[in-house]
Structures are given as C-alpha cells and as structure tokens.
N, C-alpha and C positions, 0 to 999 in steps of 0.2 A: 457340247453336250453337257447337260446338267447331271451332276453326280449327287444322288440323293440317299438319305437314310430314313428309316422308319422306326420309331420307338413306340412300343406298346407296353403301357404301364400296368401295374398291379390293380386288382379290383375285385377279386373273387368271382363267383358265378355270375353275379349281376353286372360286374364290370366287364366281363367277357361279352355278355349279351349286348351291352351298350357299345362296346368297341366294334363288334361285328356290324352293327347298324351304321356306325360312323365310317367304317371302311367301305361299306357299300356306297355311302354318300361321296366318299373320296373318288371312287370310280365314276359315279354319275356326274358329279359336279366339276371335277378337275381332270377326269380321264386318266387317273393314275392307278395302276394295278400293282400288286407285289413285284411283278417282273420288272417294273420301272425303277426299283430301288437297288442300290449297290449293297446296302447293309440293313439287316433287320435285327433289332434288339428287343428282347422281351423280358419282363419281370413278372413272376408269379403267374396269374392267369394270362397275362400278356405273353409269357414264355410259351405257353401252349399254342396260342395263335401264331406267334412268330415261327415256331418249329413247323407247324402245319403248312403255313404259307410258303416258307422257304423250301418245303419238300414237295411243292407242286399243287397243293390244294388251292383252288380258286375261291375268291370272296363269295361268289354266288353259291358255291358248294357249302361253304361255312354257314351262309345264311339259311340255306335249305336244311342243313343239319341242325341248326339252332331252332328252327321252326318245326322240328320233328317230322320233316318231310323226307321221303326217300331220295337218296343221292345216287344217280345212275352212272355218273362219269367220274373220272379222276380217282385219286387214292382213297377217298372216303366212300367210294361206291359200295353200297349194300352194308355199310358198317353202322352200327347203332352205338349210342353212348348215353347211359342213364345218368343225367347230371346229379340227381338226388342221391343215387346209390354211390356214384364215384366220389362225392365229397362228404357223404354221411349226413346230409341234410343241413338244416339251418343252425344246428348247435353241435359243438364237439362232443366226443366221448369223454368219459371221466379220465383225466390224464394220469400218468404214472406218479407215484409219490416222490417228493424231493424236488430240488431245483433242476432246471434243464441242462445247464452247463456250468459245472464247477470251475473249469479252467477260465472261462470268460468272466465268471463272477470274481475270481481272484485277480484277473487282469484289471477289472473295473476298480477293485479296492486299491491296487497298487498304482494304477495309472488312470485315475478317473477322468482326466481331461482328454485322454486319447481314445476313450470308448464312447461311441454315440449313445445318448440316453436310451434310445429305442433298443439298441443292442444289449445294454445293461438290463433293461426290463425283460428282454427275451431270455437272458441268462437265469433270471429269477423264476420265470414261469416254469411249471412242471413240464416234463417231456410229454408231447402228445403220443397217443397210442395208434391212431388210425393211419394205415398205410395208404399210399397213392398208386397202388398197382394198376388200377384201371387207367390212370393217366399215362403211365409207362406203356401199357398195352396199346393205347391209342396211337402214341407216337411211333412205337415199333411197327405198328401195322402199316404206316404210311412212309416210314423212312428207315432204311437199313444202313445208311451212312450219314455222317455229318454233312450238311449241305455246304458246298464251296461257293456257289453263286445263287442267290445273294449271300454275302458274308453273314453268318448267323451267330449272334452273341446271346448268351443266357445268363442273367444276373442272379447270384445267390449271395448268402452270407456265411462265412466260415463260423461255425457255431462255437469254436474254442477260442478264436481271436477277436471276433466281432468285425473282421475286415470283409469288405466287399470282394467277391471273387466272380469274375466274368468268364464263364466257360465259352470256349470257341475262339477266344482272343489269343494271340501269340503269347506264349509263356504261361498260359493257364494249365492246370493239371489235366492230364488226359481223362476223358469221360465219354461215355455214350451220350448221344443226344437225349435219349429217354431218361437217363440218369440225371442229367443236368436240369431238365424240365421238371422232373419229380422233386428235385432239391429246391428249385426256385419256387415251387408251390407249397413247400412244407411249412405252413404257418406254425410258429412256435406255440406250444401248448395245445395245438389242435391236431396236427399231423406229425408222424414220426420223422425225426431227422434222417437224412440220407447220407450214407457213407460212400465216399468216392475217393479212391486212391489213399485209403487209410484215414481220411479226415471226414468229420461230420459237417453237413451243410444244411441250412434252412432257407426259408423264404427270403429272396432278395428284397422284397418290399418292406422287410423289417427296418431297413436303414433308409430306403428311398423308394418312392412309388414308381419312379421311372429311370433314375440314374442316367439322365440324358447327357450329362457332362462326360461320360466315358467315351463318347464319340468325338471329342474335341481334337484328337491327334490325327484324325483320318483325312482332314482337308476336304470335307464334303461341302458342296455348294448349298444344299438345302436339306433340312431335317424336319420331318413331320412328327410331332409328339402327340400321342393319344393317351390322356391321363384320366381315367375314370374316377380316381380318388381325389382329384383336385377340382376346383371350380373357379373359373375366371369371372363368372357372372352369378354370384351368390344371391340367394333369395333372403327373405326375412320371415323365418318360421316363428310360430307362436308357442309351440310346446317346448318344455324344458329339454326333453330328449333330443328333439330336432336341433335346438340351439347348440347343444353340446356337440352334436355331430358336425354342425357347420363350423364350430370352432376348431375341431380337428381338421376339417377340410382346409381351413385357412392356413393352418400350419403346414399341411402337405403342399398347398399351393405356393407358399412362400419358398419352400425348399425347391420346388419345381422351377420357380422363376430364377432362383440363384443358379441352378444347374443350366438352365437355358441361357442365362446371361453369360456364363463361362463359355458355352458352346458358341454363342454369337460373337463373343470377343475373339474367338479363334477364326472368325471370318465366315462363319456358316449362318445362313438365314434360317431361323428356327420358327416354325409355325406350330402354335399350340392349340389343341382342340380338347375341350373338357365339357362335362355335362353342364347344362344350363338349368334355370329354375324349374322348367317343366320336367326335365329328367330327374332332378333331385326329389321332386314330389313323389315319383314312383320308385326311385332307388331305395329310399328309406335308410335306416341306420345299419341294418345287417346285410352286408354285401354278399353273404353266403347263403341267403334264403332262396332256394330254387323255385319256390312257389310264385315268385314275381318275375321270373326270367322272361317269359313271353311278353308281359306288359312292358318291361324295360326295353326289350328289343323293338317292339312296335313304336314306342315313344321315340327311341333313338332314330328309327327310320323316318319319323316325322320331323324331328328337330335338327338332325345332323346336317342336312343339305345347307341350311342357312349358316350353321356353325362352320362348315367347311368353306363356304363362300366368303366368310368374313374372318377366317382363321387369323388370330392375333399373332404378332411378333412381339418380342419382349419390349422393344422401344415404343410400342403403341399402347401398353398397358399402364394406366395411371398409377397403380400401386405397386408396380414392379420394383421400385426402389425400397 
C-alpha cells in the first residue's frame, strides 16, 4: 500500500482557486482523493483547503463552493463564504504605525545569518489591522476537533523568532485548528498576527510557499505538492511588472525545488504541480485580487489535467540544480 502526503502551498485568493482546479484534476486524472492521503499539510491559503479536506469536505464540494454554487451535501452544505469580504479585497487596510515585530527585528540585528531575509522583512513591515475572523468561522463550522486521519499539519511563522512552526505536528504548541489556519493566513502588514499559547504567529508563506521538506521524517512513499506561487514552466512576459513577478516566482521555485530535493533524498517520490504559462497569464501579480477568482479557476480546470498527467519529479527538472 502506497503511503502518500499532500502539500498545499500558499497563494492567496487566486492561489486557492487554482489549487481547487488542480485537485479536481488529480481526482479525474489519477483517481486520488483526499481520503487517499495519510498526511495533509497546508500553508496560508493552502492551510484553509487542507483543513477543510481533512475535515471531510470533498473536492467536488470545494469546486461548487468556489463557483458560488449551492452545496447540498457534506460539511459545507448551505454555507456561504464571501471571498472579497473575508480577505478585504485586493488591497490591505492602512496598517498600524511602527514595525511589526521588535523582537524579531532585534534577533535579525544580533544574528543576521540565522534569520531568513523574508522573516526580517516581515519584522520591518507595520502590523496589519484586518482580522481573519471569517476564515476561523468557516473552519469552526466544519470541524470541531483537530483531524487525526489524515494527519493534518498547518505551517506558520513565529513572529518574534522568525522560526517556522508547524501546528498539528508532535511537539508543536496546542492550538485549535481554526486558530492555526488563521495564523497561517495572516500575511504580515496585511492581516493581524494571531496569538496562540501566548505567542504571535503570522503567515507560514512568509518563509516558504510550501515547506515541503517538513514531511521528510514521515517515511512517505509519495508526496504531491501543489504550489501556486511557483512555476516550473515559466513564460516570457513583456511588461516590466510581469517580469518582476516572474523573477519573484523563480526565487520561490528555487526554494521549492530545494525542499523537494530534501524530501526526495529521504526516499520519498515527490510530484510537483505548479501553474503553467496559461495560468500565469490570468493569475497576474496580485494573488489577493478576488475579481479574477472565477477566471483563474476555469483556467486551472482546463490546464491542470495535463499538468497532473505529466507531474514532474525533482530529478526530471533541468534547472533543479
């Protein structure tokens, strides 16, 4: 019997839409549903999907929900979720004055080589004002306990140390599933940090879009990684803004490949699925813009079957080194 893991990466409102389309393709092309996975790990928007899937929501129900169609069965039955209202739209509110994390800033000054550059930047950003109560409400509506099967991990960043914290993993601080998901989605400078067991946490995507390497010690046979912020098949945009966005994607992809390489070195077959050129054309630079959500979903439903059918492993990617 093949023991599998599923990693759902960060990507905002549009990344979630793309991932849902890709998950639908995983079912149609490979016959794999969430119940076939031993471990589900989610980061940021991926944490919402991981929590819902681990709590019994089916991919078909997520798809209907994303298409604003009524869901008549399962935990999402008759539940609505206003994506624009929940995230505050395409732009953040005016943040609070001052730096976001003085302790992390001091750690950066004292130990610059031990703090990830993205974590250092998050410390400098002002603290976001907008809460994510609607996300917590959605998770609490479908799950009253932390799922035990599949094993469910939610990736965040400790806002005072800059260290990655994976809730749900043995040894992690106690937390409600809804708390962990809300923390994983708390983009620095955009949303308010979330306090859990006396410590503040923010978006796990701050340090890594997927954190695939955290599954290395589980001895899994196969891990599927869906990473909407990376791209293994980049395009060649002509505008300055799009070229800058692709440069950022390349850095995200390089980190993803390093993490996948560590996981593969542990004996796990890692299959990577990322947006392709057609997806990138509709995703744009602002992954939090809800106005393009349906367009991104429909494109993913079109492109993802081929991406799933040819899902790359690290050793087949020419620029993985």
